[in-house]
N, C-alpha and C positions, 0 to 999 in steps of 0.2 A: 504494500500500500504506500502510495507517495507521501512524502513528508516535506515540510519546508526546507529549502536549501539543497534538495536533491535534484540531480539531472536524470530525466527519464526520456526515452525515445518513444515517439508516437506519431501518428498521422494527423495533421491538423485540418485535413479536408473533411467535409466540404468547406471551401473557402471561395471567395469571389473578389473581384476588383483588386485593390491594393493590399489585401490581406495576404499574409504569408501562406503558401500552399505546400502540400506534400508532406513528406516525412521529415521530422526534425527532432533534435534533442531539445528539451524544454526544461527551464528552471522552474521548479515548483515553489510557489509563493504561499500557498495556503497551508494551514496546519493539518497534520495527520487526522486529527479528530473531525475536522470539517470534511476532509476527503473520504473518510470512512462513513460518516453519517449521511452524506448526500451522494456519494459515488461520483463526485466531481472533483476536479482540482483546478485551482487558479494557477495558470502558467504563463511564462514568457518564452517564446521560441528563441532558439539559437541558430544563427546563420553565419556563413562565411562571405555573404554578399557585402557589397560596398556601402550602401545606404548612407550616402554623404549627408543628406538632410537630417536624418535621425542622429547621426554622429555630431553634426554641427549644433543641434539643439540639445545635446547632452543626454540622449535617451538610449545610447548603446553603452553597454558595459562589457569590456573585453575579458575573455577567458585566456587570452594569449599571455603566457608567462606566469599564469596563476598556479601552475602545478597540476591542473586538471588534465585528464586524458582528452576530454572533449575540448575542441578548439573552436573559435569563432567569437561572435559577439552576441550578447543577450539583448534582445529587442524589447526594452521595457515599455515601449509605446504600442506594442501589439499584444497586450494582455488578453488572455482568453480563459474562459471557464469551460473545461472539456470533460466528457465522460471517459475517464481513464480506463475503465474496464472495457467498454464498447470499442475503444480505439486500440485495445490490446497493448497498452503501455508496458514498457519493460525498463527496469531500473538499470542505469548506467553507472552512476557514481555519486558520492557526496560532493557537492561543490565546496570550494574553499570558503571559509567563513566570511571573508571580506566581500565576497561576491553578493551577499545578501543586501549590499548597498543598493541593489536593484529596487528594493522596497522604497527607498528614498526617491528614486526616479519615478516610480509609479505614483507615489504621493504627490509629486510635483505636477502630475497630470490633473490632479483633483483640486489643486489650490487655485484661488482666484487671484 
């Protein structure tokens, strides 16, 4: 069962428009208790794409040089709540603790 701060592999489709599509590793933001109770997980996808606009706005958090096996950038502006069971999510690894700074980036999306 996914827990906050873990990286899981899953398919984020169906997606449309500018939403990230296909299979990706994702950083789990929600607590294990929520994920268990609802069968959902709040996640941010990881990609190796360039995404300059997101980078310029401060919404990408890099995994490069973090010690994680998973590489790329966490897209904190693409938060999704997904049914991890239906998407056959599989555990990859625990993210380095400082990567949970993604929560600050997500919080910035909600500030006025």
